[in-house]
C-alpha positions as CSV (number, residue, x, y, z in Angstrom):
1,M,62.8,2.2,46.0
2,T,61.2,0.4,43.1
3,R,57.4,0.5,42.6
4,R,55.7,-2.3,40.8
5,I,52.4,-2.0,38.9
6,S,49.9,-4.5,40.0
7,P,48.5,-7.0,37.4
8,A,45.0,-5.6,38.1
9,A,46.2,-2.1,37.2
10,I,47.8,-3.4,33.9
11,Y,44.6,-5.3,33.1
12,F,42.5,-2.2,33.8
13,L,44.7,-0.1,31.5
14,L,44.5,-2.7,28.7
15,V,40.7,-2.9,28.9
16,L,40.5,0.9,28.9
17,A,42.8,1.2,25.9
18,S,40.7,-1.4,24.0
19,L,37.5,0.5,24.8
20,I,38.9,3.8,23.6
21,A,40.2,2.2,20.4
22,T,36.8,0.6,19.7
23,A,34.9,3.9,20.4
24,C,37.2,5.9,18.1
25,S,37.0,3.4,15.2
26,G,33.5,4.6,14.2
27,P,30.5,2.6,13.1
28,D,30.8,-0.5,10.9
29,V,28.6,0.8,8.1
30,G,28.9,1.6,4.4
31,K,27.6,4.9,3.0
32,V,24.7,4.2,0.6
33,S,23.3,6.7,-1.9
34,G,22.1,6.6,-5.4
35,R,19.4,7.5,-7.9
36,V,16.1,6.0,-9.1
37,T,15.1,6.5,-12.7
38,V,12.3,5.4,-15.0
39,N,13.7,4.7,-18.5
40,G,16.6,7.0,-17.7
41,K,14.6,9.9,-16.3
42,S,14.5,10.8,-12.5
43,L,11.7,9.2,-10.6
44,G,11.3,12.3,-8.3
45,T,9.0,10.8,-5.7
46,G,8.7,7.6,-3.6
47,H,11.1,5.6,-1.5
48,V,13.6,2.7,-1.8
49,V,13.7,-0.2,0.6
50,F,17.0,-2.0,1.3
51,S,16.3,-5.5,2.8
52,N,19.1,-7.9,4.0
53,Q,17.5,-11.3,4.1
54,A,20.3,-12.8,6.2
55,T,20.3,-10.3,9.0
56,G,16.7,-9.1,8.9
57,V,17.8,-5.5,8.5
58,S,15.3,-3.4,6.4
59,V,15.8,0.4,5.9
60,N,13.7,2.9,3.8
61,A,15.1,6.0,2.2
62,N,12.9,8.7,0.6
63,I,13.6,9.7,-3.0
64,N,14.3,13.4,-3.6
65,D,12.8,15.5,-6.5
66,D,15.9,14.8,-8.6
67,G,15.6,11.0,-8.1
68,T,18.5,10.8,-5.6
69,F,18.4,9.1,-2.2
70,V,20.7,8.7,0.8
71,V,20.2,5.8,3.2
72,K,20.3,6.8,6.9
73,T,19.4,4.8,10.0
74,Y,18.4,6.4,13.3
75,K,22.1,6.2,14.4
76,H,24.3,6.5,11.3
77,D,24.4,7.4,7.6
78,G,24.6,4.1,5.7
79,L,24.0,0.4,6.3
80,P,25.9,-2.5,7.8
81,P,27.9,-4.3,5.1
82,G,26.1,-7.1,3.3
83,V,23.9,-8.0,0.3
84,Y,20.6,-6.2,0.2
85,L,17.6,-6.8,-2.0
86,V,16.0,-3.5,-3.1
87,A,12.4,-2.4,-3.8
88,V,11.1,0.9,-5.1
89,R,7.7,2.1,-3.8
90,S,5.6,5.2,-4.2
91,G,4.9,7.7,-1.5
92,S,7.3,9.1,1.1
93,F,8.3,7.2,4.2
94,G,8.3,8.5,7.8
95,N,9.7,12.0,7.6
96,E,6.5,14.0,7.1
97,E,4.8,15.8,10.0
98,T,1.2,15.0,10.6
99,A,-1.0,17.7,9.1
100,L,-3.4,19.6,11.2
101,V,-7.1,18.7,10.7
102,G,-8.3,20.1,7.4
103,Q,-4.8,20.7,6.0
104,R,-3.0,18.6,3.5
105,S,0.7,17.9,3.8
106,A,3.1,18.6,1.0
107,A,3.6,14.9,0.5
108,S,-0.1,14.3,0.0
109,Q,-0.2,17.0,-2.7
110,Q,2.5,15.4,-4.8
111,P,1.2,13.4,-7.8
112,T,1.3,9.6,-7.2
113,V,3.6,7.9,-9.6
114,F,2.7,4.4,-10.8
115,I,5.4,1.8,-10.0
116,A,4.9,-1.6,-11.5
117,Q,4.1,-4.3,-8.9
118,K,7.4,-6.3,-9.5
119,Y,9.5,-3.3,-8.3
120,R,7.6,-2.9,-5.1
121,N,8.8,-6.2,-3.6
122,P,12.5,-6.8,-2.9
123,N,12.2,-10.4,-3.9
124,T,10.8,-9.7,-7.3
125,S,12.4,-6.3,-8.3
126,G,15.6,-7.7,-9.7
127,F,17.5,-5.1,-7.9
128,S,20.3,-5.8,-5.3
129,A,23.1,-3.8,-3.7
130,T,26.3,-5.1,-2.1
131,V,27.3,-2.7,0.6
132,Q,30.9,-2.5,1.7
133,K,32.2,-0.7,4.8
134,G,33.1,2.9,4.1
135,E,32.4,4.5,0.7
136,N,30.4,2.8,-1.9
137,P,29.7,3.7,-5.5
138,L,26.3,5.3,-6.3
139,F,23.6,2.7,-6.7
140,V,21.4,3.4,-9.7
141,F,18.1,1.6,-10.1
142,D,16.3,2.1,-13.5
143,L,12.7,1.0,-13.7
144,K,11.7,-0.1,-17.2
């Protein structure tokens, strides 16, 4: 006795295999990290803004004490591939806890670094980054 597999069962197995392959392929992002310097010396405070004008994606990354940064979204490390305009701004962005009344947070105790106005806007900074899927070279932005 020969058993035949129904076309519906074959279709279901193909859809299931396609869903499993898509889920295992990982996110379509490029890892983005780098360093911000002022005349070659580490900035040490602030944040960078990556803004993709075509897609409307805009992501902030805090700058560490040594001038380095790593871009992360709420879901993944990195950014979707594309061309991003980049701005550098003072202050940290979004990872500080709210201080209790009468207490100052560590971020508010850091000295404020002056960053020229042109670097604070992605359209005037002169900085851009082309992000490819997977690994990317370190992005270095030197403020003059």
